[in-house]
N, C-alpha and C positions, 0 to 999 in steps of 0.2 A: 347174214346177208347171205344168199344163196352162191355158192361159186361153179362159174360155168367151165364150158371144157373150148376147146378154137374151134370154132364154126368152121363149118367147106363150106365153097364158094356158093353151091347152089340150095342148100345142107343149113339149117337153123343153127347156132352154137351148142352146147351144153349148160346149162342150169349154175348160176352158184345158190347158196342156201340164203335163206334171207338175215340180212345184217345183226336183228335181235339174237336170231336161233347162232347157238354157239358153232364153231365151223368142223365140218364135217371133212372125210378125209377129199383131200381134191389130186385126179390127177391131170394129165391134158394141159397143153397150149393153146392158148386164144387165136383162131386164126381167125380169119376175115369168111366175109361172108359174100358172094354174087363179087370178084374178083377186085374189088379197094374195099375190106368190108372188116373191120375189127367184133367183137362180142366180148363175150365174159369168161372168165375164166372155168372152165371146163370146156372150154370149147373142144368141136373138132376140127379136123384139118381135113384142105379142103380135098376139093378132089372131085366132081364132075361140072364142074361149073364154063361156059362157055367162055370163051375168048374174050377178054375183059380192051377197053380203048385207053388210049394216056400211057403219058412218060412215066417213068417208075417214082415214088416218092423215095428217097433215100434220107435218110439223115446223117452227118457226123453228132454223136449220142457217146459216153461212155457212161456204166452202171450208176443208175440215179440211187442219191447216198440212199439210208433207210430213210423214210418219215420223221421220225423222233429228232434226226441231227438239226441244229440249227442252221437257215442256209438264210443269204442276202432277201430273199423274195421273203422271207418273213418279219416280220416286225415281234419284233419283244415283248411288244404290247399287242397280242395278236387279237383281233374283234371276238367276241364273244358269240357263240355258237348258236344258229335259226332255228324258229322251231321248223319242222315238217312245212312242208309246198312246195308244191309240185312244179315243176319248172314248162317256164311258155315260152324264151327264148331265150338265142344262145349265140352272144357278137366274141369270135375272137379276130379283131384287128387283122392280124399280121399275117393270117391268113384269109382274107376277104371273106368273112364267115359271118353273117346276118340273119341268122333264121327261126324263125317261126310261122307254125307251134310248133312245140315238140313233143316227137310221141314218144307214147309210153309203149317197153319193152319187156315182156313178161316171158312165160317162158313155156314152150310148146309140150302137146303130150308124151313130147318125148323123152321129156327134161330136159331140150338143148331151149336156149335164148332162143327168143324172138329177133329175126332180125328185120330191115326195111327191104321192099321189095324194090324192084327196081323202076317202078316207079314214083318210086319218096324217096330218090337217090340225092336229089337237094335239100334234106332235113336230117339231122338229127335226132337220134332218138334216147332216150333218159333207160338206163336197168331199171324198173321200179319195188326190184327183191330188193334193193339194196334201199340209201340212205336219200333222202333231199337234198339236190346241194344246196351246202348253207350249214348241217347238221355236221353234226361233230363223226367220221368216217369218212371213206372214202366213195363220193358221189359217181357213178362213175355211166362216162357219156359214148356215145357209139354212132360211127356214121362210114359212108363210103366213101373210098379215093377215086374209084371210078366204078362203074359196070360195063355192059357190053352195049350201054346206049352212049358210051363217052363219059366226060370226068363230072365227077360227084360232087359233095359239099365239101369234105376233106383236098379235094385235090392240089391246094397248095400248101398243105402242114408241112414240108418241108422250108417256107419261109417263117416259122414259130422259133423266135429261140429262148433261152431264158432269162425271164426279167416281164418277159409280154405278156396282156391279162389280158382272161377270159372271162364275160362279162353271165354272169345267168337270170334274166328276171324270172322273177316267179309268181305265183299265185296267189297269195297273197298279198302282190303291194312289194316287197320288199327286192331289193339287188342285189346279189353276190359276187363281189368282184376279186378272183382269183389272177397269183401270178405264178406264171410256171417259173418252176425250180429244177424240170431235169426233161430231158429226151429221149429216148429211148427206143431203137430199133431193134429187135429181134427172130428170131425161127419160131413161125407159131410153136411148130417141137415140143419148143423150150420157154413156151411163156411162162410170164412169174407170176404162178395165181396168185401166191400170198402177199408180194409187193401188193400186189394192182387191189387185190379183195382182200386183207388183210385191214383187223383194227385195228384206228391209228387214238388216235388223244385228241387232235383235233379238227378241224372242214378241211377235207381235203377233196381233190378232181381227177377225175383222169380221165383222159379223153383219146378213145383207140378206135383205129383206123387198120390198110393197112399198107405195105411197100415192097423193097425190091422190084429187082424186073421180071416181067412176065415168064414162068417156064407152064405151059401147057396149058396156058390160058388161062394162069393161078399167079397171084402173088405169094407168095413163101412165106414171108415178116409177118408181125404187127409190129406197127408207128405206136406207141403207146407217150401223152404228156401228162407230168404230173406236178399239179398243182397246189396252192397253199390260199386258202381265203386269208386276203390282207386286205378287206375291206365292206362292212354295206350299209344299203343306203332305205329309206324308204321308210312306211310305220313302223 
């Protein structure tokens, strides 16, 4: 998977390497684009976005445990990984999110991660250079907290707690259900690239957005949800 850097409010984030390839050296923190947005590990930090609106997204969270560590959210007999299939719908009930279709986010010509436009602020994007949700490894979803036009799809991210579910419907008719294991709020300049994008032995999910109080029209932090596959259904 390609490892991105932290994005700017108006610039796309830098990209991460393809998941099936070996990790290349990563620097940078994942910042969010367009006022309330996160991306992938190698993104750039905020710079010139116009002021965003809405209350700050702040969470109380400690450093998440390593993905290999057992956690209450993960069954002792986790479901088998699913084959590749693109996500088509994302539901996060605790945050009031039910959005479809899911945007595909790739890499821009400058190597940064693409981000949804202001007009797409009500939708979540999937970083297509990584695994699909339900496959072994960390699938990455990205969404705005807010934009210059107001609150966006992940505006209620602070309501999510460990144990809450994230459901992803997939193009092959299957559904992957994840349980949130941990939440982390981190300065974009200290984005935990390896923890977010590093290889994992089981299917996991990351949901990234921005947080913190506005500073010169930008939010200084990223909020990251870490979740584990707990059940599947469908074909």
